[in-house]
C-alpha positions, 0 to 999 in steps of 0.5 A: 588201609590205616585211617591215622585219627586227625589232631588238631593242636589248641592254637591251630583250634582257637586260629580256626575257631575265629576264622570261622566265628569272622566270616559268621559275623561279617555274614551275621552283619550284612545280613542285619543291615540288609534288614535294618535297610528294610525295615526303615523303607517300610516303617521308618523309625518305628523300626529302628526304635524297635532296634534300640528296644531291642539292644542290651545297655548293661551286661554282666559275663559270668564264665564260671558259678565260682565268680558269683561273689564277685558280679553280687554286690554289682547286680545288688547295686542295679537292683537297688538303682532299677536299673536292669541288666544281663546277666549272661553265665556259662554254667549250668550250675550258676547260683542265680539261675537255680533261685533269682532274688532280682526283679531287674536282673535277667539271667540267660545261661548261653551256654561254654566255653566256645558257644558262649564265645560265638553268642558273646562275638555277637552282642548288642549292649551298650556295657559289658562287664567280665572278669573274662581275661583274652577278649580278642586274644582268643576265641572271644572277640570284640562284637563290633554291636558293644559300646565298652568292654570292662575287664574286674579285677577277682583278687587283690594281687598283681594284675598283670600274672594274667597270660599273654595280652589278657587285657590289653583290648579291655576298654577299661579295667577296675582295680581293687588297688592304686598299685595295679595301674601301674604294670599295666599302663606299662605295658600299654607303652611297650605294646603301643596298645590303646590306652585303657581307662583305668578304676581303682572301684575296690573288690567285691568278693571280699565284700561280700565275704566280710560281710558274712564273716559277720553272720558265720557261726564257726564250731569251736576247736581245742587243737590248733589248726593250720591251713595248707592253701597251695596253688596249681601246676609245678609251681605250686606246693603240693606239685613241687614238694608233697610228701615232703612238706604234708609227713612232717606237717602230719607227724606235727599232731596238727590240725591240717587242713589241705584245700587245693586249688580247684583248677588241681582237681582238673590239671592234677588228679594223680597228684592229689588221689596219690596224696590223699590215698597216702594220708588217709586215715590220718586223723589230724588231717581234713582234705577240702574241697567246698566252694565257698573258702570261709569256714575254712578261712575263719576257722584257721590258726596261720595258713601255709601257701606258695603265690595263691591270691589266697594268702592275700584274703586270708591276711586282710579278712582275717589279720593272722598269720602266714607262712610262704614257700617258693613264693615265686613262679615263673611268670615268662607265659604272663604279662608279668613275663615282659616286666622288668620288676617284681611283682608287688605281691611277692616283695609284699609276702615277705614282709607281711609273712614267714618263709619256710624254706625246704630244710626247715620242713623236717621241724616244721611243727616248731616253726608254725608254733612259733611263728608267733604274731610280731605287730611288725607282721600285723602292721604290715598286713594292714598297710598291704589290706590298704594298698590292695583292698580300696573303697572297703565295702562300696565296690559293688557301688562304684562298679555300677556307677562306673558301667552307667556313666559310659552307657551314653559315651557307648551308645554315641560309639557304636 
């Protein structure tokens, strides 16, 4: 007898996991209510006070160590106030698990993937802050005992480039710039969902990088350096153009730093292996996979990218010219696909950058060396920075202030 392996597609798997979590959560809350009644029967107010003592006030959930700099200024702000915050991480390599410099920040590894979501779905807290989209859409469900869910943006680009319904069920969204608010409100009206609270706090991780730039030693360089920072997937420039772009770029003689998107190593490893193998012997090519991109940004005289948000990091931090290729993407699976307009970051990139078309690849060296930093481009970069990175240096403080302001309201509602 031949047995066929059972296959469950991701959508069905997510649904089955959600059903399982729903059953577990229902049983948990019924059992918890029964225990509470027994406690109140025998010890009255003391049991209630003990229950309140177990409740977490402020929780930060970080799904991966790559977002550590997003939360660092927030944790520092809580530390300055001497207010306890629970830092739940889904990454066993999170820096805070290895070395915790704080007295009032309590780090805890809660597992990754479904294990983390199972823990979060049963959480008891007043306010929870996270960068993770998809709350109440996939495996991560709202806990009945969390008073307020706040999402913090981890990039200065449009807030509608998450997968569909990415932010729909948060109570608030903390923005890097006021411009991000309008599109999210349009989606609320279209979808008939609850209105969220929008607060512009700035960009926490750019605040961190800007401070580090003041003390970072960058090696002196002789060659004109180009930083190629593509996004990942079929629309990214490495996937779409490959050797057609790299061959003339390498032949130009300029020093080329190729820094693939972190997701590329997971989603398109064969592409990277093929391209690295082909240009391994090129003395002027450097492949960079460092966790921290700041050194690469500071070494580059110019950047080539597509629709990756790193292009704005480079413009805002280094104030140098950028060249973009194929500055568009398929947004049908994103919230942006439900908007009848072009995204801010695509329109803005046309004002701040220099377009490189495929027919220009053969003379790419000439194009890059001639990409002078005009006064108009510099002025447009300054304008974009003022729109997308507001409250510079203040994002951590403003985020902590917002969370603390929600504590009393959240406790009354749970």
